[in-house]
All heavy atoms as an XYZ file, in Angstrom:
944
protein
N     108.207    100.401     97.316
C     107.778     99.314     98.168
C     108.940     98.894     99.056
O     110.051     98.715     98.613
C     107.304     98.146     97.307
C     106.945     96.939     98.123
S     106.094     95.647     97.191
C     107.362     95.109     96.085
N     108.655     98.761    100.320
C     109.657     98.383    101.298
C     109.744     96.867    101.361
O     108.737     96.173    101.390
C     109.227     98.951    102.644
C     110.188     98.721    103.745
S     109.550     99.563    105.201
C     110.913    100.603    105.534
N     110.941     96.318    101.370
C     111.080     94.878    101.493
C     111.406     94.560    102.940
O     112.518     94.696    103.391
C     112.174     94.363    100.565
C     112.232     92.846    100.549
O     111.243     92.206    100.950
O     113.269     92.323    100.133
N     110.394     94.160    103.672
C     110.533     93.859    105.077
C     109.752     92.593    105.374
O     108.783     92.279    104.724
C     109.972     95.031    105.894
O     109.941     94.702    107.256
N     110.195     91.854    106.373
C     109.474     90.647    106.720
C     108.323     90.932    107.679
O     107.418     90.133    107.805
C     110.420     89.612    107.353
O     111.049     90.217    108.483
C     111.460     89.154    106.359
N     108.363     92.049    108.371
C     107.273     92.404    109.284
C     106.599     93.677    108.787
O     107.261     94.689    108.594
C     107.811     92.614    110.691
C     106.706     92.884    111.672
C     107.187     92.768    113.091
O     108.009     91.897    113.367
O     106.718     93.561    113.907
N     105.292     93.636    108.583
C     104.606     94.818    108.070
C     104.768     96.042    108.962
O     104.590     95.972    110.172
C     103.143     94.371    108.018
C     103.220     92.891    107.850
C     104.415     92.485    108.677
N     105.167     97.135    108.336
C     105.256     98.435    108.985
C     105.040     99.480    107.907
O     104.767     99.137    106.763
C     106.609     98.601    109.701
C     107.786     98.329    108.803
O     107.728     98.543    107.603
N     108.870     97.842    109.352
N     105.134    100.754    108.268
C     104.857    101.796    107.284
C     105.712    101.585    106.039
O     106.912    101.401    106.122
C     105.122    103.181    107.868
C     104.687    104.286    106.928
C     104.842    105.667    107.551
O     105.471    105.834    108.570
N     104.255    106.651    106.906
N     105.054    101.582    104.885
C     105.738    101.365    103.616
C     105.616     99.936    103.094
O     105.880     99.670    101.936
N     105.188     99.008    103.934
C     105.032     97.615    103.529
C     103.822     97.493    102.606
O     102.780     98.092    102.843
C     104.829     96.758    104.781
C     104.832     95.265    104.549
C     106.001     94.531    104.668
C     103.660     94.580    104.257
C     106.011     93.153    104.493
C     103.653     93.202    104.088
C     104.838     92.494    104.203
O     104.832     91.132    104.035
N     103.976     96.723    101.557
C     102.905     96.507    100.582
C     102.798     95.021    100.272
O     103.819     94.339    100.176
C     103.213     97.273     99.276
O     103.263     98.666     99.571
C     102.161     97.034     98.231
N     101.577     94.551    100.122
C     101.375     93.144     99.762
C     100.238     93.040     98.753
O      99.163     93.590     98.960
C     101.064     92.313    100.998
N     100.510     92.331     97.677
C      99.510     92.066     96.634
C      98.839     90.730     96.923
O      99.480     89.798     97.418
C     100.188     91.980     95.261
C     100.977     93.204     94.858
C     100.120     94.256     94.180
O      98.976     93.927     93.798
O     100.594     95.388     94.047
N      97.573     90.613     96.582
C      96.826     89.366     96.782
C      97.524     88.188     96.102
O      97.465     87.051     96.586
C      95.409     89.505     96.224
C      94.651     88.175     96.190
C      93.213     88.337     95.826
N      92.448     88.870     96.926
C      92.058     88.170     97.988
N      92.378     86.919     98.097
N      91.360     88.723     98.940
N      98.197     88.429     94.988
C      98.857     87.351     94.246
C     100.066     86.782     94.977
O     100.540     85.705     94.635
C      99.287     87.846     92.852
O     100.113     89.003     93.011
C      98.071     88.174     91.994
N     100.573     87.502     95.987
C     101.706     87.022     96.780
C     101.147     86.203     97.941
O     100.736     86.749     98.968
C     102.541     88.189     97.295
C     103.825     87.737     97.968
O     103.852     86.623     98.548
O     104.795     88.511     97.939
N     101.114     84.903     97.775
C     100.464     84.015     98.741
C     101.224     83.869    100.058
O     100.715     83.252    100.999
C     100.220     82.648     98.115
C      99.310     82.662     96.879
C      99.147     81.263     96.317
C      97.968     83.297     97.187
N     102.417     84.447    100.123
C     103.166     84.458    101.384
C     102.925     85.774    102.116
O     102.503     85.793    103.267
C     104.679     84.237    101.137
C     105.475     84.416    102.420
C     104.912     82.860    100.537
N     103.177     86.879    101.443
C     103.093     88.193    102.088
C     101.649     88.657    102.363
O     101.395     89.312    103.374
C     103.806     89.241    101.238
C     105.306     89.075    101.217
C     105.972     89.943    100.157
N     105.692     91.344    100.295
C     106.550     92.259    100.738
N     107.759     91.881    101.108
N     106.215     93.520    100.800
N     100.728     88.345    101.466
C      99.372     88.874    101.610
C      98.674     88.398    102.889
O      98.129     89.222    103.635
C      98.529     88.566    100.377
C      97.214     89.296    100.372
C      97.139     90.617     99.955
C      96.059     88.682    100.815
C      95.932     91.311     99.963
C      94.842     89.354    100.830
C      94.786     90.677    100.401
N      98.668     87.100    103.194
C      98.025     86.671    104.442
C      98.693     87.271    105.685
O      98.022     87.600    106.668
C      98.166     85.149    104.432
C      98.394     84.779    103.011
C      99.109     85.945    102.401
N     100.003     87.448    105.634
C     100.723     88.070    106.753
C     100.272     89.511    106.907
O      99.989     89.982    108.011
C     102.252     87.979    106.534
C     102.716     86.531    106.642
C     102.998     88.871    107.524
C     104.136     86.296    106.181
N     100.196     90.231    105.793
C      99.782     91.633    105.826
C      98.344     91.775    106.299
O      98.020     92.684    107.069
C      99.956     92.268    104.451
N      97.488     90.886    105.852
C      96.083     90.940    106.249
C      95.953     90.773    107.764
O      95.251     91.539    108.423
C      95.298     89.862    105.508
C      93.790     89.878    105.651
C      93.209     91.193    105.156
C      93.186     88.717    104.879
N      96.639     89.801    108.324
C      96.593     89.582    109.774
C      97.253     90.727    110.530
O      96.755     91.174    111.565
C      97.262     88.253    110.116
N      98.369     91.226    110.011
C      99.099     92.303    110.689
C      98.342     93.626    110.662
O      98.515     94.459    111.549
C     100.476     92.481    110.052
N      97.493     93.825    109.665
C      96.736     95.074    109.560
C      95.858     95.296    110.790
O      95.622     96.428    111.202
C      95.886     95.076    108.290
N      95.391     94.210    111.401
C      94.549     94.309    112.592
C      95.345     94.842    113.782
O      94.834     95.606    114.590
C      93.924     92.934    112.933
C      93.132     92.996    114.216
C      93.054     92.462    111.788
N      96.604     94.472    113.890
C      97.445     94.904    115.009
C      98.156     96.223    114.738
O      98.720     96.822    115.653
C      98.491     93.837    115.331
C      97.859     92.560    115.848
O      96.829     92.657    116.542
O      98.388     91.474    115.564
N      98.142     96.666    113.496
C      98.834     97.899    113.115
C      98.098     99.099    113.701
O      96.881     99.194    113.619
C      98.890     97.992    111.589
C      99.801     99.063    111.066
C     101.170     98.985    111.274
C      99.299    100.144    110.366
C     102.019     99.958    110.779
C     100.142    101.121    109.868
C     101.493    101.027    110.079
O     102.331    101.991    109.593
N      98.818    100.020    114.303
C      98.186    101.164    114.955
C      98.265    102.413    114.097
O      98.421    103.513    114.583
C      98.827    101.374    116.323
C      98.454    100.231    117.245
C      99.519     99.683    118.085
N     100.788     99.479    117.412
C     101.858     99.026    118.010
N     101.824     98.725    119.266
N     102.982     98.855    117.357
N      98.157    102.212    112.810
C      98.126    103.304    111.850
C      97.164    102.946    110.731
O      96.545    101.887    110.745
N      97.064    103.838    109.767
C      96.152    103.590    108.652
C      96.783    102.671    107.614
O      97.994    102.673    107.417
C      95.767    104.899    107.971
C      94.803    105.725    108.805
O      94.167    105.162    109.718
O      94.683    106.927    108.544
N      95.919    101.905    106.972
C      96.316    101.111    105.816
C      95.439    101.531    104.640
O      94.335    102.039    104.831
C      96.181     99.584    106.056
C      97.089     99.121    107.175
C      94.765     99.177    106.329
N      95.973    101.346    103.443
C      95.191    101.621    102.238
C      94.911    100.290    101.571
O      95.827     99.517    101.299
C      95.951    102.562    101.288
O      96.228    103.788    101.972
C      95.134    102.851    100.038
N      93.634    100.038    101.341
C      93.195     98.801    100.708
C      92.767     99.104     99.279
O      91.909     99.964     99.061
C      92.010     98.210    101.485
C      92.217     97.991    102.982
C      90.901     97.615    103.644
C      93.280     96.944    103.227
N      93.370     98.439     98.314
C      92.941     98.544     96.918
C      91.910     97.453     96.697
O      92.154     96.275     96.978
C      94.125     98.368     95.970
O      95.081     99.382     96.195
N      90.757     97.873     96.179
C      89.594     96.995     96.088
C      89.371     96.558     94.633
O      89.758     97.253     93.695
C      88.345     97.748     96.623
C      88.629     98.342     97.995
C      87.131     96.836     96.675
C      89.069     97.355     99.035
N      88.694     95.432     94.466
C      88.454     94.864     93.136
C      87.669     95.790     92.215
O      87.790     95.686     90.990
C      87.713     93.509     93.230
O      86.532     93.684     94.007
C      88.585     92.437     93.851
N      86.882     96.722     92.754
C      86.119     97.633     91.899
C      86.943     98.839     91.440
O      86.430     99.732     90.772
C      84.839     98.105     92.600
C      85.090     99.022     93.791
O      86.264     99.359     94.087
O      84.096     99.397     94.447
N      88.239     98.862     91.788
C      89.129     99.953     91.372
C      89.256    101.066     92.396
O      90.080    101.960     92.229
N      88.475    101.024     93.448
C      88.553    102.064     94.477
C      89.593    101.710     95.536
O      90.130    100.594     95.543
C      87.183    102.261     95.134
O      86.819    101.109     95.863
N      89.870    102.665     96.410
C      90.741    102.422     97.551
C      90.027    102.885     98.813
O      89.197    103.788     98.780
C      92.087    103.165     97.432
O      91.838    104.567     97.324
C      92.895    102.681     96.245
N      90.382    102.257     99.894
C      89.876    102.625    101.214
C      91.088    102.868    102.092
O      91.948    101.997    102.210
C      89.024    101.499    101.833
C      87.793    101.220    100.979
C      88.644    101.840    103.267
C      87.037     99.965    101.398
N      91.156    104.046    102.695
C      92.225    104.316    103.653
C      91.581    104.404    105.024
O      90.646    105.171    105.237
C      92.966    105.610    103.339
C      94.127    105.829    104.284
C      94.972    107.035    103.944
O      94.602    107.795    103.040
O      96.005    107.212    104.608
N      92.069    103.585    105.925
C      91.480    103.593    107.245
C      92.210    102.694    108.211
O      93.295    102.185    107.943
N      91.564    102.522    109.343
C      92.103    101.738    110.447
C      91.377    100.394    110.469
O      90.156    100.347    110.578
C      91.876    102.503    111.752
C      92.331    101.780    112.983
C      93.679    101.678    113.280
C      91.419    101.195    113.848
C      94.107    101.005    114.418
C      91.835    100.526    114.985
C      93.182    100.441    115.264
O      93.603     99.781    116.380
N      92.121     99.307    110.370
C      91.553     97.958    110.389
C      91.600     97.445    111.823
O      92.641     97.478    112.461
C      92.342     97.009    109.452
C      91.830     95.588    109.565
C      92.254     97.498    108.014
N      90.454     97.004    112.328
C      90.412     96.580    113.731
C      89.942     95.152    113.949
O      89.935     94.668    115.080
C      89.528     97.530    114.549
C      88.101     97.607    114.083
C      87.170     96.682    114.501
C      87.712     98.613    113.209
C      85.860     96.756    114.069
C      86.395     98.701    112.784
C      85.467     97.771    113.215
N      89.561     94.458    112.892
C      89.009     93.126    113.095
C      89.202     92.279    111.839
O      89.135     92.787    110.725
C      87.513     93.256    113.397
C      86.913     92.015    114.012
O      87.656     91.166    114.523
O      85.673     91.904    113.989
N      89.428     90.991    112.028
C      89.534     90.043    110.923
C      88.865     88.745    111.343
O      89.169     88.196    112.395
C      91.004     89.772    110.570
C      91.283     88.644    109.582
C      90.701     88.947    108.212
C      92.780     88.384    109.480
N      87.951     88.301    110.522
C      87.303     87.002    110.712
C      87.523     86.201    109.443
O      87.248     86.683    108.350
C      85.798     87.156    110.955
C      85.473     87.787    112.269
N      85.534     87.100    113.450
C      85.116     89.050    112.573
C      85.207     87.914    114.437
N      84.950     89.103    113.934
N      88.022     84.985    109.599
C      88.233     84.141    108.436
C      89.609     84.355    107.823
O      90.544     84.757    108.492
N      89.697     84.106    106.526
C      90.980     84.201    105.833
C      90.876     85.125    104.620
O      89.861     85.792    104.429
C      91.473     82.812    105.419
C      90.508     82.086    104.493
O      89.795     82.761    103.722
O      90.470     80.851    104.528
N      91.901     85.121    103.800
C      91.963     86.066    102.676
C      90.928     85.783    101.594
O      90.625     86.652    100.786
C      93.362     86.116    102.077
C      93.827     84.852    101.397
S      95.528     84.979    100.833
C      95.293     85.204     99.081
N      90.363     84.599    101.579
C      89.391     84.258    100.546
C      87.945     84.241    101.042
O      87.035     84.491    100.259
C      89.731     82.891     99.941
C      91.047     82.920     99.190
O      91.296     83.910     98.470
O      91.836     81.968     99.339
N      87.754     83.938    102.306
C      86.381     83.767    102.801
C      86.083     84.586    104.056
O      85.105     84.321    104.743
C      86.105     82.285    103.124
O      87.013     81.857    104.148
C      86.242     81.418    101.897
N      86.892     85.572    104.351
C      86.716     86.325    105.583
C      86.163     87.723    105.387
O      85.782     88.125    104.277
N      86.108     88.439    106.488
C      85.731     89.851    106.489
C      86.685     90.604    107.398
O      87.248     90.033    108.340
C      84.293     90.086    107.008
O      84.201     89.602    108.351
C      83.260     89.414    106.131
N      86.869     91.883    107.090
C      87.617     92.755    107.991
C      86.682     93.856    108.466
O      85.760     94.261    107.764
C      88.870     93.388    107.333
C      88.485     94.243    106.129
C      89.899     92.351    106.983
C      89.561     95.208    105.712
N      86.948     94.320    109.673
C      86.254     95.486    110.191
C      87.197     96.671    110.067
O      88.397     96.546    110.315
N      86.669     97.800    109.648
C      87.511     98.979    109.474
C      86.695    100.244    109.686
O      85.471    100.224    109.724
C      88.152     99.006    108.076
C      87.184     99.326    106.969
C      87.038    100.628    106.506
C      86.392     98.340    106.390
C      86.131    100.933    105.491
C      85.493     98.627    105.383
C      85.368     99.925    104.942
O      84.472    100.238    103.953
N      87.405    101.355    109.838
C      86.781    102.674    109.845
C      87.734    103.640    109.171
O      88.942    103.402    109.108
C      86.423    103.118    111.261
C      87.561    103.218    112.223
S      86.982    103.708    113.851
C      87.168    102.197    114.735
N      87.186    104.702    108.612
C      88.006    105.702    107.932
C      88.095    106.954    108.800
O      87.340    107.110    109.761
C      87.409    106.077    106.561
O      86.162    106.735    106.768
C      87.214    104.849    105.679
N      88.997    107.855    108.439
C      89.109    109.126    109.179
C      87.839    109.946    109.046
O      87.422    110.617    109.970
C      90.284    109.948    108.656
C      91.596    109.457    109.127
C      92.691    110.406    108.707
N      93.962    109.803    109.044
C      95.035    110.481    109.337
N      95.007    111.788    109.302
N      96.144    109.868    109.643
N      87.238    109.896    107.875
C      86.032    110.687    107.622
C      84.784    110.103    108.262
O      83.828    110.822    108.530
C      85.801    110.837    106.114
C      86.935    111.586    105.434
O      87.572    112.436    106.088
O      87.189    111.302    104.249
N      84.784    108.802    108.463
C      83.610    108.144    109.029
C      84.088    107.046    109.975
O      84.526    105.987    109.544
C      82.746    107.544    107.919
C      81.463    106.926    108.436
O      81.258    106.870    109.669
O      80.651    106.490    107.605
N      83.984    107.308    111.270
C      84.500    106.356    112.256
C      83.483    105.289    112.648
O      83.720    104.527    113.575
C      84.985    107.089    113.520
O      83.897    107.844    114.059
C      86.163    107.999    113.209
N      82.372    105.218    111.919
C      81.440    104.131    112.208
C      82.018    102.829    111.639
O      82.569    102.814    110.542
C      80.059    104.418    111.623
O      80.138    104.687    110.247
N      81.932    101.753    112.400
C      82.506    100.482    111.958
C      81.845     99.979    110.675
O      80.635    100.064    110.514
C      82.207     99.529    113.118
C      81.885    100.397    114.278
C      81.320    101.659    113.721
N      82.683     99.473    109.778
C      82.214     98.899    108.514
C      82.878     97.555    108.323
O      83.888     97.258    108.954
C      82.596     99.810    107.353
C      81.973    101.176    107.432
C      82.462    101.999    106.285
N      81.930    103.342    106.377
C      81.948    104.184    105.379
N      82.466    103.834    104.223
N      81.453    105.390    105.524
N      82.342     96.776    107.400
C      82.943     95.490    107.072
C      83.192     95.388    105.580
O      82.479     95.989    104.777
C      82.032     94.337    107.501
C      82.034     94.100    108.984
C      81.465     92.736    109.327
O      80.849     92.070    108.514
N      81.688     92.327    110.557
N      84.197     94.602    105.246
C      84.562     94.370    103.853
C      84.949     92.908    103.702
O      85.692     92.371    104.533
C      85.748     95.272    103.468
C      86.331     95.106    102.074
C      85.333     95.579    101.015
C      87.640     95.871    101.957
N      84.443     92.270    102.662
C      84.853     90.899    102.375
C      86.317     90.901    101.954
O      86.726     91.683    101.080
C      84.007     90.295    101.257
C      82.572     90.033    101.684
O      82.328     89.918    102.908
O      81.705     89.949    100.797
N      87.111     90.019    102.554
C      88.544     89.983    102.255
C      88.829     89.585    100.813
O      89.852     89.976    100.264
C      89.283     89.029    103.211
O      88.661     87.744    103.165
C      89.263     89.560    104.631
N      87.926     88.861    100.179
C      88.175     88.468     98.788
C      88.067     89.659     97.832
O      88.399     89.543     96.657
C      87.268     87.318     98.354
C      85.799     87.679     98.350
O      85.410     88.744     98.815
N      84.988     86.778     97.850
N      87.618     90.815     98.326
C      87.569     92.035     97.503
C      88.843     92.871     97.592
O      88.954     93.889     96.919
C      86.375     92.905     97.915
C      85.062     92.286     97.493
O      84.972     91.653     96.453
N      84.046     92.461     98.315
N      89.793     92.467     98.427
C      91.031     93.239     98.612
C      92.097     92.713     97.654
O      92.431     91.532     97.673
C      91.534     93.141    100.061
C      90.453     93.610    101.028
C      92.814     93.944    100.235
C      90.767     93.328    102.493
N      92.618     93.606     96.807
C      93.678     93.231     95.868
C      95.069     93.548     96.403
O      96.046     92.892     96.042
C      93.488     93.971     94.540
C      92.242     93.626     93.747
C      92.144     94.519     92.516
C      92.267     92.149     93.351
N      95.148     94.577     97.251
C      96.452     95.042     97.721
C      96.273     95.731     99.069
O      95.271     96.400     99.303
C      97.033     96.007     96.699
C      98.336     96.633     97.058
C      98.753     97.559     95.926
N      99.768     98.474     96.364
C     100.866     98.726     95.691
N     101.072     98.143     94.531
N     101.743     99.577     96.154
N      97.273     95.565     99.929
C      97.298     96.240    101.225
C      98.579     97.053    101.302
O      99.667     96.515    101.098
C      97.269     95.228    102.388
C      96.025     94.351    102.318
C      97.365     95.953    103.730
C      96.022     93.206    103.309
N      98.421     98.344    101.572
C      99.572     99.236    101.773
C      99.521     99.762    103.201
O      98.504    100.353    103.602
C      99.520    100.434    100.820
C      99.683    100.025     99.377
O     100.777     99.573     99.030
O      98.711    100.179     98.609
N     100.575     99.573    103.947
C     100.660    100.150    105.288
C     101.099    101.602    105.095
O     102.275    101.931    105.112
C     101.630     99.339    106.150
C     101.057     98.005    106.549
C     100.887     96.994    105.620
C     100.650     97.778    107.847
C     100.335     95.778    105.970
C     100.097     96.559    108.218
C      99.934     95.561    107.271
N     100.109    102.448    104.870
C     100.356    103.816    104.400
C     100.542    104.822    105.517
O     101.224    105.824    105.339
C      99.197    104.260    103.498
O      97.952    104.023    104.138
N      99.945    104.600    106.664
C     100.050    105.563    107.758
C     101.127    105.164    108.741
O     101.527    104.006    108.828
N     101.576    106.153    109.486
C     102.587    105.907    110.508
C     101.957    105.137    111.653
O     100.858    105.446    112.098
C     103.129    107.241    111.018
C     104.201    107.115    112.072
C     104.808    108.471    112.390
N     103.905    109.338    113.103
C     103.926    109.532    114.427
N     104.810    108.901    115.174
N     103.075    110.355    114.993
N     102.653    104.115    112.143
C     102.203    103.369    113.315
C     102.378    104.292    114.512
O     103.492    104.616    114.905
C     103.030    102.098    113.468
C     102.577    101.213    114.611
O     101.889    101.716    115.529
O     102.918    100.027    114.604
N     101.263    104.726    115.080
C     101.297    105.739    116.137
C     101.996    105.253    117.401
O     102.388    106.054    118.234
C      99.872    106.191    116.470
C      99.142    106.783    115.266
S     100.084    108.016    114.356
C      99.881    109.410    115.426
N     102.185    103.969    117.569
C     102.835    103.452    118.764
C     104.247    102.932    118.481
O     104.895    102.398    119.370
C     101.995    102.348    119.374
N     104.731    103.120    117.257
C     106.043    102.606    116.904
C     107.121    103.230    117.781
O     107.196    104.446    117.927
C     106.352    102.900    115.431
C     107.690    102.353    114.993
C     107.967    102.659    113.533
O     107.351    103.560    112.970
O     108.814    101.969    112.981
N     107.942    102.377    118.364
C     109.047    102.852    119.187
C     108.610    103.362    120.547
O     109.421    103.889    121.302
N     107.359    103.214    120.859
C     106.853    103.691    122.135
C     106.343    102.503    122.927
O     105.690    101.627    122.413
C     105.712    104.686    121.928
C     106.122    105.893    121.130
C     104.944    106.773    120.854
C     105.367    107.922    119.951
N     104.245    108.738    119.557
N     106.662    102.496    124.156
C     106.123    101.457    125.023
C     105.916    102.073    126.395
O     106.471    103.129    126.718
C     107.078    100.264    125.123
O     108.211    100.613    125.887
N     105.131    101.418    127.172
C     104.872    101.909    128.516
C     106.166    101.955    129.318
O     106.426    102.910    130.051
C     103.827    101.031    129.206
C     103.441    101.534    130.554
C     102.689    102.695    130.683
C     103.826    100.862    131.695
C     102.329    103.174    131.931
C     103.474    101.340    132.943
C     102.717    102.490    133.071
N     107.024    100.936    129.165
C     108.296    100.911    129.895
C     109.172    102.101    129.526
O     109.801    102.715    130.395
C     109.052     99.610    129.615
C     108.359     98.394    130.201
O     107.566     98.552    131.156
O     108.601     97.280    129.708
N     109.231    102.439    128.243
C     110.021    103.588    127.796
C     109.460    104.872    128.388
O     110.203    105.740    128.851
C     110.030    103.669    126.257
O     110.544    102.452    125.738
C     110.866    104.835    125.769
N     108.133    104.994    128.397
C     107.500    106.191    128.942
C     107.809    106.321    130.427
O     108.169    107.397    130.905
C     105.987    106.120    128.717
C     105.276    107.303    129.261
C     105.097    108.506    128.655
C     104.668    107.418    130.549
N     104.412    109.354    129.479
C     104.138    108.710    130.652
C     104.520    106.543    131.625
C     103.466    109.151    131.782
C     103.853    106.984    132.748
C     103.334    108.272    132.819
N     107.694    105.236    131.183
C     107.985    105.256    132.624
C     109.432    105.664    132.862
O     109.725    106.476    133.739
C     107.691    103.875    133.268
C     106.202    103.622    133.322
C     108.317    103.746    134.632
C     105.460    104.509    134.305
N     110.338    105.104    132.090
C     111.760    105.418    132.236
C     112.010    106.916    132.044
O     112.706    107.551    132.837
C     112.563    104.605    131.216
C     114.059    104.753    131.341
C     114.779    103.875    130.335
O     114.483    102.664    130.283
O     115.623    104.423    129.601
N     111.438    107.498    131.003
C     111.606    108.937    130.755
C     110.967    109.763    131.863
O     111.536    110.768    132.304
C     110.990    109.317    129.401
C     111.762    108.814    128.213
C     111.056    109.190    126.930
C     111.752    108.642    125.712
N     111.041    108.989    124.476
N     109.805    109.345    132.321
C     109.089    110.059    133.377
C     109.927    110.082    134.666
O     110.115    111.131    135.282
C     107.737    109.386    133.624
C     106.904    110.038    134.692
C     106.093    111.126    134.394
C     106.925    109.561    136.006
C     105.318    111.727    135.365
C     106.153    110.159    136.985
C     105.351    111.243    136.664
O     104.600    111.838    137.634
N     110.449    108.926    135.062
C     111.251    108.822    136.280
C     112.522    109.657    136.165
O     112.899    110.363    137.103
C     111.564    107.339    136.601
C     112.603    107.217    137.690
C     110.288    106.599    136.970
N     113.198    109.602    135.017
C     114.422    110.400    134.822
C     114.140    111.886    135.005
O     114.900    112.601    135.643
C     115.022    110.141    133.437
C     115.800    108.866    133.333
C     116.413    108.716    131.943
C     117.140    107.412    131.819
N     117.708    107.222    130.473
N     113.039    112.358    134.421
C     112.691    113.771    134.556
C     112.381    114.120    136.005
O     112.832    115.149    136.502
C     111.493    114.118    133.665
C     111.836    114.253    132.212
C     110.620    114.709    131.424
C     110.990    114.974    129.979
N     109.854    115.516    129.240
N     111.619    113.284    136.679
C     111.270    113.533    138.085
C     112.516    113.582    138.955
O     112.670    114.469    139.801
C     110.317    112.460    138.601
C     108.886    112.679    138.223
C     108.350    113.915    138.890
C     106.845    113.878    138.981
N     106.286    115.108    139.477
N     113.422    112.628    138.758
C     114.650    112.572    139.550
C     115.559    113.764    139.275
O     116.310    114.197    140.146
C     115.396    111.264    139.295
C     114.715    110.004    139.839
C     115.478    108.752    139.417
C     114.574    110.065    141.359
N     115.477    114.294    138.060
C     116.290    115.459    137.699
C     115.622    116.765    138.136
O     116.160    117.840    137.911
C     116.546    115.471    136.200
N     114.440    116.646    138.744
C     113.733    117.845    139.195
C     113.015    118.578    138.076
O     112.587    119.713    138.248
N     112.883    117.937    136.928
C     112.205    118.551    135.791
C     110.708    118.271    135.860
O     110.261    117.366    136.568
C     112.759    117.993    134.475
C     114.231    118.263    134.256
C     114.756    117.582    133.009
O     113.946    117.166    132.141
O     115.986    117.442    132.892
N     109.959    119.047    135.088
C     108.512    118.816    134.994
C     108.276    117.533    134.205
O     108.770    117.367    133.100
C     107.828    119.998    134.292
C     106.373    119.755    134.017
N     105.429    119.751    135.008
C     105.725    119.491    132.865
C     104.249    119.497    134.474
N     104.395    119.330    133.170
N     107.534    116.622    134.797
C     107.180    115.369    134.131
C     105.671    115.281    134.105
O     105.008    115.408    135.122
C     107.776    114.178    134.868
N     105.134    115.086    132.917
C     103.694    115.107    132.737
C     103.186    113.759    132.260
O     103.913    113.004    131.605
C     103.330    116.185    131.712
O     101.980    116.116    131.380
N     101.931    113.491    132.564
C     101.317    112.265    132.056
C     100.537    112.525    130.776
O      99.872    111.653    130.259
C     100.394    111.608    133.108
C      99.237    112.532    133.475
C     101.178    111.175    134.325
C      98.163    111.864    134.289
N     100.628    113.751    130.249
C      99.917    114.090    129.016
C     100.457    113.281    127.851
O     101.655    113.016    127.758
C     100.057    115.584    128.696
C      99.385    116.454    129.746
O      98.416    115.973    130.380
O      99.831    117.594    129.945
N      99.564    112.917    126.948
C      99.941    112.158    125.757
C     100.553    113.081    124.715
O     100.257    114.262    124.666
C      98.703    111.493    125.136
S      97.947    110.276    126.186
N     101.375    112.478    123.861
C     101.916    113.208    122.725
C     100.825    113.380    121.688
O      99.884    112.601    121.600
C     103.075    112.439    122.099
C     104.271    112.308    123.005
C     105.364    111.492    122.369
O     105.409    111.408    121.122
O     106.172    110.932    123.108
N     100.970    114.390    120.840
C      99.997    114.640    119.783
C     100.016    113.506    118.771
O     101.070    113.009    118.390
C     100.318    115.962    119.077
O      99.534    116.093    117.918
N      98.850    113.105    118.304
C      98.743    112.076    117.265
C      98.749    112.689    115.874
O      98.690    111.986    114.878
C      97.464    111.263    117.460
C      97.390    110.457    118.752
C      96.044    109.748    118.840
C      98.513    109.464    118.856
N      98.818    113.989    115.784
C      98.742    114.698    114.505
C     100.075    114.710    113.755
O     100.117    115.071    112.608
C      98.269    116.135    114.719
C      96.879    116.221    115.294
C      95.838    115.567    114.414
O      95.839    115.814    113.188
O      95.017    114.798    114.929
N     101.175    114.355    114.395
C     102.499    114.416    113.747
C     102.653    113.354    112.705
O     102.218    112.287    112.774
C     103.605    114.273    114.782
C     103.584    115.423    115.779
O     103.065    116.495    115.420
O     104.063    115.229    116.903
């Protein structure tokens, strides 16, 4: 378990941690990678969280998995643990950084492309 104040890959929060868990729940919506949710029935869900309504006790989250990209909902009171298990696909990347690299390549006479990097890495 990573000890960090801002959720990123490796960050874990248990429902019993009343400081970290609400932060992790809210951050999961903005995280651009997969999270693993441990559920009260003993199962886990690995997927992308895209929506949060309410709070950790009375809310719902919207999510989708890699195997099924149809939107689903889960009551937040069923989540025991949140693991930021997948790599944040936008970590360290910003539009400004991309523009800077693009301009440098163009000025150097190199091939500069607008193609995206692979998300499979």
